[in-house]
C-alpha positions in Angstrom: 14.0 5.6 -14.9 12.1 2.6 -13.6 12.8 0.5 -17.1 16.2 -0.7 -15.8 16.0 0.0 -12.1 18.6 -2.5 -9.7 15.8 -3.5 -7.8 13.1 -4.2 -10.3 15.5 -5.2 -13.5 13.9 -4.5 -16.9 10.4 -4.3 -17.2 8.7 -5.4 -20.0 6.5 -3.2 -21.9 3.3 -5.7 -21.7 4.0 -4.8 -18.0 3.4 -1.1 -18.2 0.3 0.4 -17.9 -1.0 4.1 -18.5 -3.7 5.1 -15.9 -5.9 7.6 -17.3 -6.8 10.3 -14.7 -10.2 9.7 -13.1 -10.7 6.1 -14.4 -10.4 2.4 -13.1 -8.3 -0.1 -14.6 -8.7 -3.9 -13.0 -5.9 -6.1 -12.8 -7.0 -9.5 -11.6 -9.6 -9.3 -9.0 -8.2 -5.9 -8.1 -9.2 -2.1 -9.1 -7.3 0.3 -9.2 -8.7 3.9 -9.6 -6.5 7.1 -10.1 -7.6 10.8 -9.3 -5.4 13.8 -9.8 -3.4 15.9 -7.1 -2.1 19.4 -6.8 1.8 18.7 -7.7 3.9 20.5 -10.2 4.0 17.4 -12.7 2.8 16.5 -15.5 -0.8 15.0 -14.8 -0.4 13.8 -11.2 -2.0 11.3 -10.1 -3.1 9.4 -6.9 -4.7 6.0 -6.4 -7.3 4.1 -4.9 -7.0 0.0 -4.8 -10.1 -1.8 -4.2 -10.5 -5.6 -3.9 -14.1 -7.2 -2.5 -14.8 -4.5 0.2 -11.6 -3.3 1.0 -9.6 -0.6 -0.1 -6.3 1.2 0.4 -5.0 4.6 -0.8 -1.7 5.7 -2.1 -2.0 9.6 -1.5 1.7 11.2 -2.3 3.2 13.9 -4.1 0.4 16.5 -3.2 0.5 20.0 -2.0 -2.7 19.9 -0.1 -5.5 17.4 0.0 -8.6 19.1 -1.2 -12.0 18.6 -0.1 -12.5 16.9 -3.3 -9.8 14.8 -2.6 -10.7 14.0 0.7 -14.4 12.4 -0.1 -12.6 10.3 -2.7 -10.2 8.5 0.1 -12.7 8.8 3.2 -12.7 5.5 5.0 -10.3 3.6 3.5 -9.1 0.5 5.1 -5.6 1.5 4.6 -3.7 4.5 4.0 0.0 5.2 2.7 0.1 9.1 3.4 2.8 11.5 2.6 4.6 12.8 5.3 7.5 14.3 3.7 9.1 16.9 5.4 8.9 19.3 8.9 8.1 22.5 8.1 10.9 24.2 10.7 13.3 21.4 9.3 12.8 22.3 5.5 13.3 26.1 6.2 16.0 25.8 8.1 18.1 23.3 6.3 20.4 23.4 2.8 18.2 23.5 0.2 17.8 26.4 -2.1 15.3 29.2 -0.9 13.5 28.5 -4.5 13.0 24.8 -3.6 11.8 25.5 -0.3 9.1 27.4 -1.5 8.0 25.0 -4.2 8.0 22.1 -1.5 6.1 24.2 0.7 3.7 25.1 -2.0 0.4 24.0 -3.3 2.1 22.2 -6.0 4.5 20.8 -3.6 4.6 18.1 -0.6 2.6 17.6 2.5 4.4 18.7 5.8 4.1 16.1 9.1 1.2 17.9 9.8 -0.4 18.3 6.3 -0.1 14.7 6.1 -2.2 14.2 10.0 -4.4 16.9 9.1 -5.4 15.0 5.9 -6.1 11.7 8.2 -8.1 13.4 10.6 -10.3 14.7 7.9 -10.5 11.1 5.9 -10.1 8.3 8.5 -13.1 6.6 9.5 -14.4 3.0 11.3 -12.9 0.6 8.5 -9.5 2.3 8.6 -6.8 -0.1 10.4 -3.4 1.0 9.1 -1.5 4.0 8.2 1.6 4.3 6.3 3.8 7.2 6.5 5.7 7.4 3.2 7.7 9.7 0.8 10.0 11.2 3.6 12.8 13.3 2.8 15.9 12.2 4.0 17.2 15.5 4.7 14.2 17.5 5.7 12.7 14.8 8.3 13.4 12.4 11.0 11.1 9.2 10.8 10.7 9.3 14.2 9.1 13.1 14.3 6.8 12.3 11.2 5.6 9.5 13.1 5.5 11.2 16.8 3.5 14.4 14.6 0.7 12.0 13.5 0.5 10.0 16.5 -0.2 13.2 18.5 -2.2 15.2 15.9 -4.8 12.0 15.6 -5.1 11.6 19.6 -5.9 15.3 20.0 -8.4 14.5 17.8 -9.7 12.1 19.9 -9.1 9.2 17.4 -8.3 5.9 18.3 -4.6 5.8 18.1 -3.2 2.3 18.6 -6.6 0.7 19.1 -8.7 1.6 16.1 -6.0 1.8 13.8 -2.1 2.0 13.9 0.6 4.0 12.1 3.2 2.6 10.4 6.8 3.8 9.5 8.2 3.3 5.8 11.5 3.8 4.6 13.1 4.5 1.0 16.3 2.2 1.4 14.0 -0.9 2.8 10.8 -2.6 1.6 7.6 -2.6 3.6 6.5 -5.8 5.3 3.4 -7.2 3.2 0.6 -7.0 5.3 -2.8 -7.9 5.0 -5.6 -4.8 4.7 
């Protein structure tokens, strides 16, 4: 799949790295720690990237965020959190019922509300940026995902727009580089 991606080109085998779950790999001055998630795949993982005193968490492809996972990712400087679907759009959409059940299950994907709840549980005073990722083209609307995240964080009396900002991503375009 990714070996001959039109975006990456051919990836040299020396650039491929296997991450053992629960282990840390170092590339230059960046440590990447991997942890298991709840998803219907073989050994699914999420990652925390660390450099000096900064950290960024990539958390997608999980059916829920457990207390253990929340503890691992607590108070990162930045997050890319899954906001895969709006539950009502998914339920009324064209997907087969079996696929809908899989997506909604503990081995599926985080809804907009689930992603917001995960952020309420994990963000802290270090957190400055939250990126919404892995949005379904069929079962979500970027503006709805953004509004859901912002509204739930505001209802929890968290400093949206003041202490941290929420950013959108797109599967079709690169997200601008940013400093954490």
